[in-house]
Each structure stands twice: as structure tokens, then as C-alpha cells.
C-alpha positions as CSV (number, residue, x, y, z in Angstrom):
1,X,13.9,-19.6,-7.9
2,X,13.3,-21.5,-11.1
3,X,10.3,-23.3,-9.6
4,X,8.9,-20.0,-8.5
5,X,9.4,-18.6,-12.0
6,X,7.4,-21.5,-13.5
7,X,4.7,-21.0,-10.9
8,X,4.4,-17.3,-11.7
9,X,4.3,-17.9,-15.4
10,X,1.6,-20.5,-14.9
11,X,-0.5,-18.2,-12.7
12,X,-0.2,-15.3,-15.2
13,X,-1.2,-17.5,-18.1
14,X,-4.2,-18.9,-16.3
15,X,-5.5,-15.5,-15.1
16,X,-4.9,-13.3,-18.1
17,X,-7.5,-15.1,-20.1
18,X,-10.2,-14.9,-17.4
19,X,-13.3,-12.9,-18.0
20,X,-14.1,-10.8,-14.9
21,X,-16.3,-7.8,-13.8
22,X,-13.4,-5.8,-12.4
23,X,-13.0,-2.1,-13.4
24,X,-10.1,0.4,-13.1
25,X,-10.4,3.3,-10.6
26,X,-12.0,5.8,-13.0
27,X,-12.8,8.3,-10.3
28,X,-9.2,9.4,-10.5
29,X,-8.9,10.6,-14.1
30,X,-5.3,9.5,-14.6
31,X,-6.0,6.0,-13.3
32,X,-8.9,5.7,-15.7
33,X,-6.4,5.7,-18.6
34,X,-4.7,2.5,-17.4
35,X,-5.0,-0.7,-19.5
36,X,-7.0,-3.1,-17.3
37,X,-5.2,-6.0,-19.0
38,X,-1.8,-5.2,-17.5
39,X,-0.6,-7.9,-15.2
40,X,2.6,-8.5,-13.2
41,X,3.8,-10.6,-10.3
42,X,7.2,-10.3,-8.6
43,X,8.6,-12.1,-5.6
44,X,11.7,-11.2,-3.6
45,X,13.2,-13.7,-1.2
46,X,15.3,-13.2,1.9
47,X,18.5,-13.7,-0.1
48,X,17.5,-10.6,-2.0
49,X,16.8,-12.6,-5.2
50,X,13.8,-11.4,-7.3
51,X,11.8,-13.4,-9.8
52,X,8.9,-11.9,-11.8
53,X,6.5,-12.3,-14.7
54,X,4.3,-10.2,-17.0
55,X,4.5,-6.4,-17.1
56,X,7.0,-6.4,-14.2
57,X,9.0,-3.4,-15.4
58,X,6.0,-1.2,-16.2
59,X,5.6,1.5,-13.5
60,X,2.2,2.0,-11.9
61,X,0.7,4.2,-9.2
62,X,1.1,2.4,-5.9
63,X,-1.6,4.6,-4.3
64,X,-2.6,3.2,-0.8
65,X,0.3,0.8,-0.7
66,X,2.3,3.9,0.1
67,X,0.5,4.0,3.4
68,X,2.7,1.1,4.6
69,X,5.8,3.2,4.1
70,X,4.2,6.3,5.6
71,X,3.2,4.4,8.7
72,X,6.7,3.0,9.1
73,X,8.1,6.5,8.9
74,X,5.5,8.0,11.3
75,X,6.2,5.3,13.9
76,X,9.9,6.1,13.6
77,X,9.1,9.7,14.2
78,X,6.6,9.6,17.1
79,X,6.4,6.0,18.2
80,X,3.3,4.8,20.0
81,X,2.1,8.4,20.4
82,X,0.7,7.9,16.9
83,X,-2.0,5.6,18.4
84,X,-3.6,8.5,20.3
85,X,-4.6,10.0,16.9
86,X,-5.4,6.9,14.9
87,X,-6.8,3.4,15.9
88,X,-5.7,-0.1,15.0
89,X,-9.0,-1.8,14.3
90,X,-10.5,-2.9,11.0
91,X,-12.9,-0.3,9.6
92,X,-15.7,-2.4,8.2
93,X,-16.4,0.6,6.0
94,X,-15.3,1.9,2.6
95,X,-11.7,3.3,2.5
96,X,-13.1,6.9,2.1
97,X,-16.0,6.7,4.4
98,X,-16.8,9.7,6.7
99,X,-19.4,8.0,8.8
100,X,-17.2,6.5,11.5
101,X,-15.3,9.8,12.1
102,X,-18.5,11.3,13.5
103,X,-19.1,8.5,15.9
104,X,-15.5,8.3,17.0
105,X,-14.9,12.0,17.2
106,X,-12.4,12.4,14.4
107,X,-10.2,9.4,15.3
108,X,-9.8,7.2,12.2
109,X,-10.1,3.4,12.7
110,X,-6.7,2.5,11.3
111,X,-3.8,4.1,9.4
112,X,-4.7,2.3,6.1
113,X,-8.0,3.9,5.4
114,X,-7.8,7.3,3.8
115,X,-8.6,9.3,7.0
116,X,-6.0,7.4,8.9
117,X,-3.3,7.9,6.3
118,X,-4.2,11.6,6.2
119,X,-3.4,11.8,9.9
120,X,-0.1,9.9,9.3
121,X,0.7,12.5,6.6
122,X,0.0,15.2,9.1
123,X,2.5,13.6,11.5
124,X,5.1,13.5,8.8
125,X,4.5,17.1,8.0
126,X,5.4,18.3,11.5
127,X,8.5,20.5,11.3
128,X,8.6,20.4,7.5
129,X,7.3,22.2,4.5
130,X,5.2,19.9,2.4
131,X,7.9,19.5,-0.2
132,X,10.3,18.3,2.5
133,X,7.8,15.8,3.9
134,X,7.1,14.4,0.4
135,X,10.9,14.1,-0.2
136,X,11.3,12.2,3.1
137,X,8.6,9.7,2.1
138,X,10.1,9.2,-1.3
139,X,13.6,8.8,0.1
140,X,12.4,6.1,2.5
141,X,10.8,4.2,-0.3
142,X,14.0,4.4,-2.3
143,X,16.0,3.2,0.6
144,X,13.6,0.3,1.2
145,X,13.7,-0.7,-2.5
146,X,17.5,0.0,-2.8
147,X,16.6,2.0,-6.0
148,X,17.0,5.7,-6.5
149,X,15.1,5.8,-9.7
150,X,11.7,5.6,-8.1
151,X,9.7,8.7,-8.7
152,X,6.3,10.5,-8.1
153,X,4.0,10.8,-11.1
154,X,3.1,14.5,-11.1
155,X,0.1,13.9,-13.4
156,X,-1.5,11.5,-10.9
157,X,-0.8,13.9,-8.0
158,X,-2.5,16.7,-9.9
159,X,-5.4,14.5,-10.9
160,X,-5.9,13.5,-7.2
161,X,-5.6,17.1,-6.0
162,X,-8.2,18.2,-8.6
163,X,-10.8,15.5,-7.8
164,X,-10.1,14.6,-4.1
165,X,-13.2,16.4,-2.7
166,X,-14.0,13.5,-0.3
167,X,-10.5,13.5,1.0
168,X,-10.7,17.2,1.6
169,X,-14.0,16.5,3.5
170,X,-12.3,13.9,5.6
171,X,-9.3,16.2,6.4
172,X,-11.5,19.2,7.3
173,X,-13.8,17.0,9.5
174,X,-10.7,15.7,11.4
175,X,-9.4,19.3,11.7
176,X,-12.7,20.3,13.2
177,X,-12.2,17.6,15.9
178,X,-8.6,18.8,16.5
179,X,-7.0,15.8,15.0
180,X,-5.2,17.6,12.2
181,X,-2.4,20.0,13.1
182,X,-1.8,21.6,9.8
183,X,-4.0,23.3,7.2
184,X,-5.9,20.6,5.3
185,X,-4.5,21.6,1.9
186,X,-0.9,21.2,3.1
187,X,-1.5,17.8,4.7
188,X,-3.4,16.6,1.7
189,X,-0.6,17.9,-0.6
190,X,1.7,15.4,1.2
191,X,-0.9,12.7,1.1
192,X,-1.7,13.0,-2.7
193,X,1.9,13.0,-3.7
194,X,2.6,10.0,-1.5
195,X,-0.2,8.1,-3.2
196,X,1.2,9.2,-6.6
197,X,4.5,7.3,-6.1
198,X,5.0,5.0,-9.1
199,X,6.8,1.7,-9.0
200,X,7.2,-1.5,-11.0
201,X,6.1,-4.8,-9.5
202,X,9.7,-5.7,-9.2
203,X,10.6,-2.5,-7.3
204,X,7.6,-3.0,-5.0
205,X,8.5,-6.5,-4.0
206,X,12.0,-5.4,-3.4
207,X,10.8,-2.4,-1.3
208,X,8.6,-4.7,0.9
209,X,11.1,-7.4,1.7
210,X,12.3,-5.7,4.9
211,X,8.9,-6.5,6.4
212,X,9.5,-10.2,5.6
213,X,12.9,-10.1,7.2
214,X,12.3,-8.7,10.6
215,X,12.8,-5.1,9.5
216,X,16.1,-5.6,7.8
217,X,17.0,-5.3,4.1
218,X,18.6,-8.7,3.2
219,X,20.6,-7.1,0.3
220,X,22.3,-4.2,2.1
221,X,22.0,-5.5,5.7
222,X,20.5,-2.1,6.6
223,X,17.9,-2.1,9.4
224,X,14.9,-0.2,8.0
225,X,12.7,-0.7,11.1
226,X,13.0,-2.7,14.3
227,X,11.9,-6.3,14.3
228,X,9.1,-5.4,16.7
229,X,7.9,-2.6,14.4
230,X,7.9,-4.8,11.4
231,X,5.8,-7.4,13.3
232,X,3.3,-4.7,14.2
233,X,3.1,-3.3,10.7
234,X,2.5,-6.8,9.3
235,X,-0.3,-7.4,11.9
236,X,-2.1,-4.2,10.8
237,X,-1.6,-5.2,7.1
238,X,-3.3,-8.5,7.8
239,X,-6.3,-7.0,9.7
240,X,-6.7,-3.7,7.9
241,X,-4.8,-3.7,4.6
242,X,-7.8,-4.3,2.3
243,X,-10.4,-1.9,3.8
244,X,-13.8,-3.6,4.2
245,X,-12.4,-6.6,2.2
246,X,-9.7,-7.3,4.8
247,X,-11.4,-10.3,6.3
248,X,-12.1,-11.9,2.9
249,X,-8.4,-11.4,1.9
250,X,-7.2,-13.0,5.1
251,X,-9.6,-15.9,4.6
252,X,-8.6,-16.4,1.0
253,X,-4.9,-15.5,1.0
254,X,-3.9,-15.6,4.7
255,X,-1.0,-13.1,4.4
256,X,-0.4,-9.5,5.6
257,X,-1.2,-7.4,2.5
258,X,-1.8,-3.9,1.4
259,X,-3.8,-3.0,-1.7
260,X,-4.0,0.2,-3.7
261,X,-6.6,1.4,-6.2
262,X,-3.9,1.5,-8.9
263,X,-4.3,-2.3,-8.9
264,X,-1.3,-3.2,-6.9
265,X,-1.1,-5.4,-3.8
266,X,2.0,-5.9,-1.6
267,X,1.9,-9.2,0.4
268,X,4.3,-10.3,3.0
269,X,5.4,-13.8,3.8
270,X,7.2,-13.4,7.2
271,X,10.5,-15.3,7.1
272,X,10.2,-16.1,3.4
273,X,9.5,-13.4,0.9
274,X,7.7,-10.3,-0.3
275,X,5.2,-10.5,-3.2
276,X,3.9,-7.7,-5.4
277,X,1.1,-8.2,-7.8
278,X,-0.4,-5.7,-10.3
279,X,-3.7,-6.0,-12.1
280,X,-5.5,-2.6,-12.5
281,X,-9.1,-4.0,-12.6
282,X,-10.7,-3.7,-9.1
283,X,-13.4,-5.4,-7.2
284,X,-16.3,-3.6,-5.4
285,X,-14.0,-2.9,-2.3
286,X,-11.3,-1.2,-4.4
287,X,-8.9,-4.2,-4.3
288,X,-7.2,-5.8,-7.4
289,X,-9.5,-8.6,-8.5
290,X,-7.0,-10.8,-10.4
291,X,-4.2,-9.7,-8.1
292,X,-6.0,-11.2,-5.1
293,X,-6.7,-14.4,-7.2
294,X,-3.0,-14.6,-8.1
295,X,-2.0,-14.5,-4.5
296,X,-4.5,-17.1,-3.6
297,X,-3.1,-19.5,-6.2
298,X,0.5,-18.7,-5.2
299,X,-0.3,-19.4,-1.5
300,X,-2.0,-22.7,-2.4
301,X,1.0,-24.0,-4.3
302,X,3.7,-22.7,-1.9
303,X,1.9,-23.2,1.4
304,X,3.0,-19.7,2.4
305,X,-0.2,-18.8,4.2
306,X,0.3,-17.5,7.8
307,X,-2.3,-19.9,9.0
């Protein structure tokens, strides 16, 4: 791991001095307060060893990265029946676009755009009160990370609830097509709190390592998901994990990955490691600008690309 530590420090030193046009996600007021110069990288290997650099113990809002964990839970709950309500294709549109829902009669393109993740939240809400569904998601993330200290940031959840008008529009539109089974405000309550989970880069890389290890936590030996399910989640992360920038991310980095507008990216190297990067300044597609560049440099040096 010493060689990886040197690599991470080199990447951090190279990128933190770079001038770039990235901006934080200021449409969510709490996220607008984040220092855009924060930067962290963390890698967890299949021995359960973690190496990191930068602001690796500073918690941040994982936002849409939480959709990976929500999807894993939903597939465990309803299996392939989920795909009757949400597709598995890249969107080619912005993460909060409503246009495709009209053409495709309320069926979101994939579970990683906002509309798809709202459907997943609706699935997780079945048989539960919102508070119970939120607790189930948080418990799953804690188990995956082997860390009971992970929390939800209530200020971020309130901020999203107060300004999430487009998400309310998406939810109501899908409800009009019969693809939402609960009142929009209840499903969105689950969704907003899920996105407000805060983690450090170190915790995030540790939480994602089961996807690099065939669904099993290498530290505890616990099976989080089946090998087949881990493979399918990774496939969706590769094709759909960066919204309408997914093709560019696959071209430049070549790994399954999921971004969040909090500036985090979780990338999976099947059979090798889990990588978490955090740099809050985003590109035009809502993905971490320097985080993507960091992953590109790491892959170049390690040869970890899937291709």
C-alpha cells in the first residue's frame, strides 16, 4: 500500500494547484457552503486495507452515490421485478430531466437518474413508514462500511426538501402514470434523507469494497449482495453512473463509478479495490471535475481500467 499512498499524494499535489471552471452545487443551499478546494482520495483493497490522502476524514454529503446502496437494497427486496418500473439504459439527459418521462410513460431510464432513484425509494418505502425506510438505508450503508458512526445530515435533508421543486415534479409526474405507489411527499422524504447521508472519503471507499469483491465484505466476510447482483450493479454504474457524462467517464476512466453533486465519486475496480474521491467543484454534467481527473491519473498509473 506504500506505493499507492505515494501515488495518491502525488495526484493530490498535482491537482490541488490546478485552475479550473468547476463550481459547487449551489442550487442546494447547504451544498453551496462547501469549500470547493476540499480534496480527498481513499482506496480500500480486497484485504480490507485502506490508504488515503487529503481531507479524507472530513464528512461530505454523498448525494447520488447513495443511489448505489438504495439500488442494492431494492434488488434484495423485489429482485428483477424492479425492472418493470425502471429501465437499465443510459439517459443521455440531465440527471433531473423530465422530458424522457413523457415519451416513456413515467418509466425512468435507469435507477441512477433522479426519477429512477425516486422509484427505488418508493420500492423501499413499501410496508414501512418513511422513518423506517430511511433507517433501513442508513443501516445498510453502515453495514457495508462496517462503521456505525455514519449519519444523515439533517440540514442538507431540510435544504433539499425546501428547494427540491423539480424532484417533486418528477415524482408527481410518475405518480400520474401509476409508477409511484405512495404519496409523493412521503417517497421524496425517503429520497432526500438518503441523499443527505454524509461520509468521509475513507468511509465511502470502505463501504464500496463489497462491489469489488463479488458482493462480500473482505473484512468481515459478510455477504452484502450476491456475486451476480454485484456484477449487475457494477454494469449499471459503468453505463449510467455519471448521467449524461457516463460515456465520457467510461472513455477517460474505464471503471464502474457513481458520482454525486456533493463532489464525491465512488469507483469500483472489480477484483482489486474500491476508490472514493471528493472534490466539490463540479463540471457541467454535475460530476466532480477534479475527482474525475484524479481517477484518470490513478487508472493510468495502476492499469486498473476495465478495458
